C-alpha positions in Angstrom: 7.9 109.1 -62.7 8.8 104.8 -63.3 6.6 102.6 -61.3 9.9 100.5 -60.4 13.9 100.9 -61.6 16.1 98.6 -61.4 20.1 99.2 -62.0 22.4 97.0 -62.6 20.9 94.3 -60.9 23.3 91.3 -59.8 22.6 87.5 -58.4 25.1 84.5 -57.7 24.7 81.6 -56.3 28.3 80.1 -56.1 29.3 80.2 -59.3 26.3 80.4 -61.5 25.9 84.5 -62.1 21.2 84.1 -61.9 21.1 87.9 -63.0 23.9 89.8 -64.2 23.8 93.7 -64.3 20.2 93.5 -65.7 18.7 97.1 -65.9 14.9 98.5 -66.8 12.1 100.7 -65.5 8.5 100.3 -65.8 6.3 103.0 -66.1 2.8 103.9 -64.7 -0.5 102.1 -66.3 1.8 99.8 -68.9 2.1 96.0 -68.9 5.8 94.9 -69.0 7.2 91.9 -70.4 10.0 90.0 -69.3 10.7 87.0 -71.2 13.7 84.3 -71.4 14.2 80.3 -72.0 14.1 78.1 -68.5 17.1 79.4 -66.4 17.4 82.7 -67.9 17.2 84.4 -64.5 13.4 86.3 -64.6 11.9 84.2 -61.5 15.0 85.4 -59.7 14.5 89.3 -61.2 11.3 89.0 -60.1 11.4 87.5 -56.4 14.1 90.2 -55.9 11.7 93.0 -57.3 10.1 92.3 -53.9 12.3 91.7 -51.2 11.9 87.6 -51.5 15.4 86.9 -52.5 18.6 89.3 -51.8 20.0 90.8 -54.3 23.8 91.0 -54.1 24.2 94.0 -55.8 22.4 96.8 -58.1 19.5 99.4 -57.1 16.2 98.7 -56.6 13.6 101.2 -56.4 9.4 101.4 -55.9 7.0 103.9 -56.2 10.7 106.4 -55.7 11.3 104.5 -52.6 14.4 102.3 -51.9 13.1 98.8 -51.3 16.3 98.3 -48.3 14.7 101.2 -46.3 10.6 101.3 -47.4 10.0 97.0 -47.7 6.8 97.4 -45.9 5.7 100.1 -47.7 6.4 98.5 -50.7 4.7 95.6 -50.1 1.6 97.3 -49.1 0.9 98.5 -52.2 2.3 95.7 -54.9 0.6 92.5 -55.9 2.1 89.4 -56.5 1.0 86.2 -58.3 3.4 83.8 -57.8 4.3 80.4 -60.4 3.8 78.5 -57.3 0.3 77.5 -55.9 0.2 78.7 -52.3 -3.2 79.1 -51.3 -4.0 77.8 -47.6 -6.1 74.6 -48.5 -7.8 74.4 -45.2 -9.8 77.2 -46.0 -12.8 78.2 -49.0 -12.3 80.2 -51.9 -13.5 83.4 -50.3 -11.6 82.9 -46.7 -8.5 82.7 -48.7 -9.1 86.2 -50.0 -10.6 87.7 -46.8 -8.2 86.0 -44.7 -5.1 87.3 -47.1 -6.9 91.1 -47.4 -6.0 90.7 -43.0 -2.6 90.8 -43.4 -2.7 94.3 -45.1 -4.8 95.6 -42.1 -7.8 95.6 -44.2 -10.7 95.6 -41.9 -13.2 92.9 -42.0 -16.1 94.2 -43.7 -14.4 96.2 -46.3 -12.3 92.5 -46.9 -15.4 90.6 -47.4 -16.7 93.2 -49.9 -13.5 93.4 -51.8 -13.5 89.4 -52.1 -16.9 89.5 -52.9 -16.3 92.3 -55.9 -12.9 89.6 -57.2 -15.1 86.4 -56.7 -17.2 87.9 -59.4 -14.7 90.0 -61.9 -12.8 86.6 -62.3 -16.0 84.2 -62.6 -15.9 82.7 -59.2 -18.3 83.8 -57.2 -20.3 80.7 -57.7 -17.7 78.7 -55.8 -17.1 80.8 -52.8 -17.8 78.0 -50.4 -15.2 75.6 -52.4 -12.7 73.9 -50.5 -9.1 74.5 -52.3 -8.2 70.9 -52.4 -11.5 70.9 -55.1 -10.7 73.3 -57.9 -9.0 72.5 -60.8 -5.7 74.7 -62.2 -7.3 77.3 -64.0 -9.8 78.1 -61.1 -7.1 77.9 -58.9 -4.9 80.5 -61.3 -8.0 82.8 -60.9 -8.0 82.9 -57.6 -4.2 83.4 -57.1 -4.5 85.9 -59.0 -7.8 87.6 -57.3 -5.9 87.2 -54.0 -3.2 89.5 -55.4 -5.7 92.0 -56.0 -7.3 92.2 -52.8 -4.5 95.0 -51.4 -5.7 97.1 -54.3 -2.2 97.1 -55.6 -0.5 99.9 -57.7 1.7 97.4 -59.5 0.9 93.4 -59.9 4.0 91.5 -60.4 2.8 88.3 -62.4 5.3 85.0 -62.4 4.0 83.0 -65.9 0.6 83.0 -64.7 -1.1 81.0 -67.1 1.8 78.0 -67.6 0.0 74.8 -67.3 -4.0 76.3 -68.0 -6.2 75.1 -70.8 -6.8 77.6 -73.5 -10.0 78.2 -72.6 -9.0 79.5 -68.9 -5.7 81.3 -70.7 -8.0 83.1 -72.7 -10.2 84.4 -69.6 -7.4 85.1 -67.9 -5.8 87.0 -71.2 -9.7 88.8 -70.9 -9.5 89.8 -67.1 -5.9 91.6 -67.1 -6.6 93.6 -70.4 -9.8 94.7 -68.4 -7.1 95.5 -65.6 -5.1 97.4 -67.7 -7.7 99.9 -69.4 -8.4 100.3 -65.6 -5.2 102.1 -65.4 -2.8 99.1 -63.5 0.5 98.0 -63.8 2.0 95.0 -64.4 4.8 93.7 -64.4 4.6 90.1 -66.3 7.1 87.2 -66.7 5.7 84.4 -69.6 6.9 81.2 -71.5 3.8 82.2 -74.0 4.8 84.8 -77.1 0.8 85.3 -77.7 0.6 86.1 -73.9 2.8 88.9 -74.5 2.5 90.6 -77.7 -1.6 90.8 -76.6 -0.7 92.3 -73.4 2.8 93.9 -72.9 2.9 97.5 -74.1 7.4 97.2 -74.1 9.4 94.3 -73.1 12.8 93.1 -72.6 14.1 89.3 -73.1 16.8 88.4 -71.0 19.3 85.1 -71.4 21.9 83.7 -69.3 21.2 86.8 -66.9 21.0 89.7 -69.6 19.0 91.6 -71.4 19.3 91.2 -74.9 16.7 93.5 -76.3 14.7 95.8 -74.7 11.6 97.5 -76.9 7.9 97.4 -78.3 7.1 94.0 -79.1 6.0 95.1 -82.9 9.0 97.4 -83.4 11.2 94.8 -82.3 10.2 91.9 -84.6 10.5 94.8 -87.7 13.4 96.0 -86.9 15.4 92.5 -86.1 13.4 89.8 -88.0 11.3 91.3 -90.9 7.6 92.0 -91.7 7.0 88.5 -92.7 8.8 84.6 -92.5 8.4 81.8 -95.6 8.9 78.8 -94.4 10.0 76.2 -97.0 9.9 72.6 -95.5 12.0 70.1 -97.2 14.3 72.3 -98.8 16.2 70.9 -102.1 19.2 72.3 -104.3 16.8 74.2 -106.6 15.1 76.2 -104.0 18.2 76.3 -102.3 20.1 77.9 -105.7 17.2 80.1 -105.8 17.1 81.8 -102.4 21.7 82.3 -102.7 20.2 84.6 -105.0 17.2 86.5 -104.0 17.4 85.9 -100.4 19.8 87.5 -97.5 18.6 86.4 -94.3 17.7 82.4 -94.2 18.1 80.5 -91.3 18.7 76.8 -92.0 17.2 74.4 -90.2 18.1 71.1 -92.0 15.1 69.6 -93.1 13.1 73.8 -93.1 14.3 77.0 -94.3 13.1 80.5 -92.5 13.4 83.3 -94.9 13.0 86.6 -92.9 11.2 89.4 -95.2 10.7 93.2 -95.3 8.4 92.7 -97.9 7.8 88.8 -98.7 4.9 89.1 -101.6 7.5 89.6 -104.2 9.7 87.2 -103.1 7.3 84.1 -102.5 5.6 85.1 -106.1 8.5 84.5 -107.7 9.2 81.1 -105.7 5.9 79.5 -106.4 6.1 80.3 -110.3 9.6 79.2 -111.0 10.8 76.9 -108.3 8.2 75.0 -106.9 4.3 75.8 -104.6 4.5 72.5 -102.6 5.3 73.3 -98.6 6.1 77.3 -99.4 4.1 79.4 -96.3 4.2 83.2 -95.9 3.2 84.4 -93.0 3.2 87.2 -90.6 6.6 87.3 -88.2 6.2 87.1 -84.9 7.7 87.6 -80.9 8.4 84.0 -81.6 10.3 84.7 -84.4 12.3 87.0 -82.3 12.5 85.3 -79.1 14.5 82.4 -80.9 16.4 84.2 -83.0 17.9 85.6 -79.9 17.9 82.7 -77.5 18.8 79.7 -80.0 16.4 76.7 -80.5 17.9 74.3 -78.2 16.3 72.9 -75.9 16.5 74.2 -71.9 16.8 72.0 -69.0 
């Protein structure tokens, strides 16, 4: 049985269709990614999943429960880490966890025990008595994630959990999320970081303009849609372009740079660098970012 089932989900804001007939399912124990550029409908989708934003159409079932009739039970069994900082600035780090646990009717002694476990897990125990106002952004994100786990959820919903963090904080959160996965926790993740999705997600969807463009396992999708490797050529001249017209079938022309998508790039790379030129030619493995940009485009989004 799927932990989460989404079918034909829709949300409209006036003339804007934010979410347009989205369907997917999240299985127990997996990390499922929801990727897309700004304005693609990710956050709107997430907010409908936990009842914050009402949907216009479609069905939502979590733990085989209907969100319209069983929302209280569903909320008891999920944890949510939103984009926005919603920590209580008047409370200490520890009291933020203990106080939040009371929303779930967790007895005080048990709440204090869980708070201490989570503070240790996220390396926050030394800051337990600090006020929120003096914490860095990375510490606040770790505390937000700890708070989302205080009710021991069966499904953890993360909306861009590492946006704006320094590399050290991001790496620590990735390590902790990987540990939670090993413990069997089901995770639904939205992110702008392709490395984050590649490291954590078992399956994912890429959405744009409110619709799903593709769904599957990250590495399988990359191989199917892009290839195994990418040949990047800087400042291509007519000789390079003529060579590729004969030798390669999948070339993306970015003007000052060419991207050649290959299933086996070694032979073409060697031939190019031996017969045409060596400067500015780089062969690298294809990644999720290549797939993302291929499907959603390279134009800046507001």
